[in-house]
C-alpha positions as CSV (number, residue, x, y, z in Angstrom):
1,M,0.5,-6.4,18.6
2,T,-2.9,-8.0,18.6
3,S,-6.3,-7.4,17.3
4,T,-7.1,-5.8,20.7
5,T,-4.4,-3.2,20.3
6,P,-6.0,0.1,19.2
7,P,-4.9,1.0,15.6
8,L,-2.5,3.9,15.1
9,L,-4.3,4.7,11.8
10,S,-7.9,3.8,11.1
11,V,-9.9,4.3,7.9
12,Q,-13.7,3.8,7.8
13,G,-15.8,4.0,4.6
14,L,-13.3,6.2,2.8
15,H,-14.4,7.5,-0.7
16,V,-12.4,9.6,-3.1
17,A,-14.1,10.7,-6.3
18,F,-12.7,12.9,-9.0
19,P,-15.2,15.0,-11.1
20,G,-15.9,13.7,-14.6
21,R,-15.1,15.8,-17.6
22,R,-17.9,17.5,-19.6
23,G,-20.6,16.1,-17.5
24,A,-19.3,12.6,-17.3
25,A,-19.9,10.6,-14.1
26,D,-17.4,11.0,-11.3
27,A,-14.5,8.6,-11.2
28,R,-14.6,6.7,-7.9
29,A,-10.9,6.1,-7.4
30,V,-11.5,4.9,-3.8
31,D,-14.9,3.5,-3.3
32,G,-15.5,2.5,0.3
33,V,-12.4,1.3,2.1
34,D,-11.9,0.3,5.7
35,L,-8.3,-0.3,6.9
36,D,-6.4,-0.4,10.1
37,I,-2.7,-0.1,10.7
38,R,-1.3,-0.7,14.3
39,R,1.9,0.5,15.8
40,G,4.9,-1.4,14.6
41,E,2.9,-3.1,11.8
42,I,3.7,-3.3,8.1
43,V,0.7,-3.5,5.8
44,A,1.2,-4.0,2.1
45,L,-1.5,-2.6,-0.3
46,V,-1.2,-4.5,-3.6
47,G,-3.0,-4.4,-6.9
48,E,-2.7,-3.5,-10.5
49,S,-1.9,0.0,-11.7
50,G,-4.8,2.3,-11.6
51,C,-6.7,0.3,-8.9
52,G,-6.6,3.3,-6.5
53,K,-3.7,2.4,-4.3
54,T,-1.8,5.7,-4.6
55,T,-4.9,7.8,-4.3
56,L,-5.8,5.9,-1.0
57,A,-2.3,6.4,0.3
58,R,-2.2,10.1,-0.5
59,S,-5.6,10.6,1.1
60,L,-4.3,9.1,4.3
61,L,-1.7,11.9,4.5
62,G,-4.1,14.7,3.8
63,L,-2.7,15.2,0.2
64,V,-6.0,14.3,-1.4
65,E,-9.4,15.4,0.0
66,P,-11.7,12.4,0.6
67,T,-15.3,12.9,-0.6
68,G,-16.6,10.6,2.2
69,G,-15.6,8.5,5.2
70,R,-13.3,9.0,8.2
71,V,-9.7,8.8,8.9
72,T,-8.4,8.7,12.5
73,F,-4.8,8.8,13.7
74,D,-3.9,7.9,17.2
75,G,-7.6,8.2,18.1
76,S,-8.2,11.7,16.7
77,P,-9.8,12.6,13.4
78,L,-7.4,13.6,10.7
79,A,-7.3,17.4,10.3
80,R,-7.6,18.8,6.8
81,S,-5.9,22.2,7.5
82,G,-4.0,24.4,9.8
83,R,-1.5,23.5,12.7
84,A,-3.1,20.1,13.4
85,L,-2.5,18.9,9.9
86,K,1.1,20.2,10.0
87,E,1.7,18.2,13.2
88,Y,0.1,15.1,11.6
89,R,2.5,15.3,8.7
90,R,5.4,15.4,11.1
91,R,4.1,12.1,12.6
92,A,3.2,10.4,9.3
93,Q,5.7,10.7,6.5
94,L,5.6,9.8,2.8
95,V,8.4,8.0,1.0
96,L,8.0,8.3,-2.7
97,Q,8.7,5.8,-5.5
98,D,11.3,7.8,-7.6
99,P,14.1,9.3,-5.5
100,S,15.4,11.2,-8.5
101,G,12.1,13.1,-8.9
102,S,11.7,13.8,-5.1
103,L,15.1,15.2,-4.4
104,N,16.0,18.8,-5.3
105,P,19.2,18.5,-7.6
106,R,20.4,21.9,-6.4
107,H,20.4,21.0,-2.8
108,T,23.0,19.1,-0.9
109,V,22.1,15.9,1.1
110,Y,22.3,17.9,4.3
111,D,19.8,20.5,3.2
112,I,17.4,17.9,1.7
113,V,17.3,16.0,5.0
114,A,17.2,19.2,7.2
115,E,14.3,20.7,5.2
116,G,11.7,19.0,7.3
117,L,13.3,20.2,10.6
118,R,13.2,23.8,9.3
119,I,9.6,23.6,8.2
120,H,8.6,22.3,11.5
121,G,10.8,24.6,13.5
122,H,13.0,21.9,15.2
123,P,14.3,23.4,18.4
124,G,17.3,21.1,18.8
125,D,20.7,20.6,17.2
126,E,20.0,20.5,13.5
127,R,23.3,18.9,12.5
128,A,23.1,16.1,15.0
129,A,19.5,15.3,13.9
130,V,20.5,15.2,10.3
131,A,23.4,13.0,11.1
132,E,21.3,10.7,13.2
133,A,18.7,10.3,10.4
134,L,21.4,9.5,7.7
135,S,23.0,7.0,10.0
136,R,19.6,5.3,10.6
137,A,19.1,5.2,6.9
138,G,22.4,3.4,6.4
139,L,24.5,6.2,5.1
140,R,27.6,6.1,7.3
141,P,29.6,8.0,8.3
142,P,26.8,10.6,7.7
143,E,29.2,13.5,7.5
144,R,30.6,12.0,4.4
145,F,27.3,12.7,2.6
146,F,26.5,16.2,3.9
147,L,27.8,18.1,1.0
148,R,27.0,15.7,-1.8
149,Y,24.3,16.3,-4.4
150,P,21.7,13.8,-5.6
151,H,23.5,13.2,-9.0
152,E,26.6,12.1,-7.1
153,L,24.8,9.3,-5.5
154,S,23.7,5.8,-6.5
155,G,20.0,5.0,-6.8
156,G,20.1,3.1,-3.5
157,Q,21.8,6.0,-1.8
158,R,19.3,8.4,-3.1
159,Q,16.4,6.2,-1.8
160,R,18.2,6.2,1.6
161,V,18.4,10.0,1.6
162,V,14.6,10.1,0.9
163,I,14.1,7.7,3.9
164,A,16.4,9.9,6.0
165,G,14.3,12.9,5.2
166,A,11.3,11.1,6.6
167,L,13.1,9.8,9.7
168,V,14.6,13.0,10.7
169,L,11.2,14.1,12.1
170,E,10.9,10.9,14.1
171,P,7.5,9.9,12.6
172,E,5.3,7.0,13.9
173,L,4.0,6.1,10.4
174,L,5.7,5.8,7.0
175,V,3.6,5.6,3.8
176,A,5.9,4.2,1.2
177,D,4.6,4.3,-2.4
178,E,6.5,1.7,-4.5
179,P,9.7,2.3,-2.5
180,V,11.9,0.0,-4.4
181,A,10.3,-0.1,-7.9
182,S,13.1,2.0,-9.5
183,L,16.0,0.1,-8.0
184,D,18.1,-2.9,-9.1
185,A,17.3,-6.2,-7.5
186,S,20.4,-6.3,-5.4
187,V,19.6,-2.8,-3.9
188,R,15.9,-3.6,-3.4
189,G,16.8,-6.3,-0.8
190,E,18.9,-3.7,1.1
191,I,16.1,-1.1,1.3
192,L,13.6,-3.7,2.3
193,A,16.0,-4.9,5.1
194,L,16.4,-1.3,6.1
195,L,12.5,-0.9,6.4
196,L,12.3,-4.0,8.6
197,R,15.1,-2.8,10.8
198,L,13.4,0.6,11.3
199,R,10.2,-1.2,12.3
200,T,12.2,-3.3,14.9
201,D,14.4,-0.5,16.2
202,L,12.0,2.4,16.1
203,G,8.6,0.7,16.3
204,L,7.5,2.4,13.1
205,A,4.3,1.4,11.4
206,A,4.2,1.4,7.6
207,L,1.8,1.2,4.7
208,V,3.7,-0.1,1.7
209,V,2.0,0.5,-1.7
210,T,3.2,-2.0,-4.2
211,H,2.2,-4.1,-7.3
212,D,4.8,-6.7,-6.3
213,L,3.5,-9.7,-4.3
214,G,7.0,-10.8,-3.7
215,L,7.8,-7.5,-1.9
216,A,4.6,-7.9,0.2
217,W,5.6,-11.5,1.2
218,N,9.2,-10.3,2.2
219,I,8.2,-7.2,4.3
220,A,4.6,-7.2,5.4
221,D,2.6,-8.5,8.4
222,R,-0.7,-8.1,6.6
223,V,-1.7,-7.6,3.0
224,A,-4.7,-5.8,1.5
225,V,-5.5,-6.6,-2.1
226,M,-7.1,-3.7,-3.9
227,Y,-9.2,-3.8,-7.1
228,L,-11.1,-0.9,-8.7
229,G,-11.3,1.3,-5.6
230,R,-12.1,-1.5,-3.2
231,I,-10.2,-3.9,-1.0
232,V,-11.3,-7.3,-2.0
233,E,-9.1,-9.5,0.2
234,T,-7.2,-8.8,3.4
235,G,-5.5,-10.7,6.2
236,P,-2.1,-12.0,7.4
237,V,0.4,-12.0,4.6
238,E,1.1,-15.7,4.8
239,Q,-2.6,-16.7,4.8
240,V,-3.5,-14.5,1.9
241,L,-0.5,-15.2,-0.3
242,T,-0.3,-19.0,0.3
243,A,-4.0,-19.7,0.3
244,P,-5.7,-16.8,-1.6
245,R,-9.5,-17.0,-1.7
246,H,-10.4,-14.2,-4.1
247,P,-10.0,-15.0,-7.8
248,Y,-8.3,-11.7,-8.4
249,T,-5.7,-12.5,-5.8
250,Q,-5.3,-15.9,-7.3
251,A,-4.7,-14.4,-10.7
252,L,-2.0,-12.0,-9.5
253,L,-0.2,-14.9,-7.8
254,S,-0.5,-17.2,-10.8
255,V,1.8,-15.2,-13.0
256,L,4.7,-15.2,-10.6
257,P,7.6,-17.4,-12.0
258,E,7.4,-19.9,-9.1
259,A,3.7,-20.3,-9.4
260,P,2.5,-23.9,-10.2
261,G,0.0,-24.6,-13.1
262,T,-1.0,-22.2,-15.9
263,P,-1.1,-18.5,-15.4
264,V,-4.5,-16.9,-15.3
265,V,-4.9,-14.4,-18.1
266,L,-7.5,-11.8,-17.1
267,T,-9.8,-10.6,-19.8
268,G,-9.2,-6.9,-20.8
269,E,-8.3,-4.0,-18.6
270,P,-9.9,-3.0,-15.3
271,P,-13.1,-1.0,-16.0
272,D,-13.2,2.7,-15.9
273,P,-13.8,3.9,-12.3
274,S,-16.5,6.2,-13.7
275,F,-18.5,3.1,-14.8
276,I,-18.0,0.5,-12.1
277,P,-20.0,-2.6,-13.1
278,S,-23.0,-3.7,-11.1
279,G,-22.7,-6.7,-8.7
280,C,-19.1,-7.8,-7.9
281,R,-16.8,-5.2,-9.6
282,F,-14.4,-8.0,-10.8
283,H,-17.0,-10.2,-12.4
284,V,-16.5,-8.9,-15.9
285,R,-12.9,-10.3,-15.8
286,C,-13.4,-13.1,-13.3
287,Q,-12.0,-16.5,-14.4
288,V,-14.2,-18.3,-12.0
289,L,-17.4,-16.9,-13.4
290,A,-16.1,-17.4,-17.0
291,G,-15.2,-21.0,-16.3
292,G,-18.5,-22.0,-14.8
293,A,-17.4,-22.6,-11.2
294,A,-19.6,-19.8,-9.9
295,E,-22.6,-21.3,-11.7
296,R,-21.9,-24.6,-10.2
297,A,-21.7,-23.0,-6.8
298,G,-25.1,-21.3,-7.3
299,V,-23.7,-17.8,-7.0
300,A,-23.4,-16.6,-10.6
301,D,-26.4,-14.3,-10.3
302,A,-25.0,-12.9,-7.2
303,C,-21.7,-12.2,-8.8
304,R,-23.4,-10.3,-11.6
305,H,-26.0,-8.3,-9.5
306,E,-25.0,-8.1,-5.8
307,D,-22.1,-6.0,-4.6
308,P,-20.1,-7.9,-1.9
309,A,-20.0,-6.0,1.4
310,V,-17.1,-3.7,2.2
311,L,-14.5,-5.5,4.3
312,S,-13.9,-4.3,7.8
313,G,-10.6,-2.8,8.9
314,G,-9.7,-5.6,11.3
315,D,-6.8,-7.9,11.0
316,R,-8.5,-11.2,10.5
317,A,-8.6,-12.7,7.0
318,Q,-11.6,-11.5,5.0
319,V,-12.7,-11.8,1.3
320,A,-15.3,-9.8,-0.8
321,C,-16.3,-12.6,-3.1
322,H,-19.6,-14.5,-3.3
323,W,-17.9,-17.6,-4.8
324,A,-15.1,-17.8,-2.2
325,R,-17.6,-17.6,0.6
326,A,-19.8,-20.3,-0.9
327,R,-17.4,-22.8,-2.1
328,T,-16.1,-25.9,-0.4
329,E,-12.8,-27.4,-1.6
330,E,-13.2,-26.9,-5.4
331,P,-10.1,-25.0,-6.7
332,A,-10.7,-21.9,-8.8
333,A,-10.8,-22.2,-12.6
334,G,-7.3,-21.5,-14.0
335,T,-5.5,-22.1,-10.7
336,G,-4.4,-25.6,-11.4
337,D,-4.7,-28.1,-8.5
338,G,-5.0,-25.4,-5.9
339,A,-1.3,-25.6,-4.9
340,T,-0.1,-22.6,-2.9
341,V,2.6,-20.2,-3.8
342,R,5.3,-18.7,-1.6
343,P,6.3,-15.5,-3.4
344,G,10.0,-15.1,-3.8
């Protein structure tokens, strides 16, 4: 897998806006995003709650209608209705955060996993397909789980059933929205190991939506950091998470238990997506601007008044930050001596 490999999923200039209430401005939940995911690649999409991660993920599956931009899958534009959209949803599957909420409590495990086969008119042996999917998800022997109900399973087993329900259709892409957020620490590792094994065994690509930088470190090939509807830093996971360039990425990493120096405390909450600030959308909370480093680098005016360009969807390291592009070796304010962090 290289930068010359055509992406399986490609996003160009994606926008998703929700109408404001009572004449208010539209909420720009996704505000110009380029992103590529290649076959067999895991990309982590990270950021605070409310930054637009889930809206972006759902728009990639045709569950939310974009207001602008283009999504292509395997070289073809994403269909928004009809048979083509149904076929796309067989090839690209969603894994939700809370298995308790996504599993019908009145259905057996067998019927839950078989549902996708029935919707898509699977012509083969349904029982064999369900058994294979459960086995791949780590529920063995699969027949032991056929007649169980969700309430009879542990949290980890329920998440494996959700994954089996996605795998039964033999997809090429998984979109996993906080796939281990509701699980105990010991089970989280098992599910992450499962996702990595599926990538190796089946060649699956995945977009993993998370607020957890440790999860991104442990599972992803690349990471995209999202803030207020826009990707502000992206690149190989080791490069971004051990040598972050954007002040927002640095702030997120600084609060990890193993981080050196003093944690960066960002001022206030992210702005309302209906009223995105002029200039860099992070500048009203930026520790670099507040600490004077941007002024010393001669970019403070640009931070306040010039919107950094949208990052391309390629796999090289990129940052949307005037200060990061202008600085030399001066560490960001609030990041200690610039030492790197390896998220655990």
